[in-house]
Structure formats: structure tokens, C-alpha cells
N, C-alpha and C positions, 0 to 999 in steps of 0.2 A: 183361332186359324187363322192362318195369312188367306187372304183374298187375291187367289191368282190375276184378278185381273187387274191388281195393285202393278203387279210384275211387267215390266215393259222393254224391248228389246233397246242395248244400248243401257242401260241401269248399269253402273259399278256394284259390283258383288265385293264386298268388305265383311271381312275376319271379325272375330269377337276383340282381336288386338285394336281393330279400325282400320285396320291396312288392305287395302285393296289386292288383291289376287287376279281378279278376272271379272267379265263383264258379260250382261246378258245378250245373248243372239237371241232366242225367243222362250215361251213354255213350249215341254214338250208334252202331250198327254196332258194328266190332271195333276200327276205328283214330280215330275221331273223338269230341271231348267238346264235348258242347253246353253252353254257356253261360247262366247267368241271363240275361234281355233288359237290357240296359244303359237307360240313362238316356235314350236316343231309342224304347224299344221294340222295340228289332229285337234276335233271339239270334244269336250269334257260334257259330264252331267254331275249335276249337285240332286238331291230330293230334296223335294218341298220340306221335308220335315225336319233339314238343316235351318231352316231361315227362322229369325225370331222377329223378324218385323223389315217393313220396308219404308221404313219414315225417312225423311229428308233426299228422296230422291235414290237410294240406294237400297240392295239387296241385302242384310246384314244376316249372316250365319253365326250359329252356335258355337263354332271351335277355331282356333288359330289357320291362319292359311297355309302354313307348311302341312298343319295335320290334315286340311281340306284335300288338299293338292297332295297328299300321299290316299286319301280315301275316294274321292272322286271316280266318275267311273268312264268307260267311254263308249257304254252304250245305256240309252233310259232304264230310270228304273222301271220295275214292274207293278201294274197295280190300276 
């Protein structure tokens, strides 16, 4: 289980291929990460369940960035 205290604002969010596709704004509740606004001015959210590690000052998720951006939400996850 990922320690949510290890997820900090401004951390890069990287995909399974190692590329950064977002930046953490902050944790939203206990199971969503709110991301900084994208180029269109919209916040997105990814579920904590996608996170595989928070090593090296980065939040690494379990899928490629393109897939993550297709599946992320504009609302926090429930739970």
C-alpha cells in the first residue's frame, strides 16, 4: 500500500514508460490525487490504486501516460 503522506504537491507524475504526464496538486481525500491544471485549465484526478511507487520524488503509475490521460477523471474518486 502506498503511504499517502509520501505524495506531495509539485511531485511529477510519471507513467509506466517513465515519461511525466502530470504534476501533483495535492491528495484529495484518501484515494484520489488531484493534478495541476492542464493546458486547457482543467484539473484531473487519478486514483491512488494506479500508483505503484513514490520513489525518487516521483509518483509512478501502472499504465502508459496516454492511457492514463484517457482514463483520468475530472472528479475525485469515491471511497
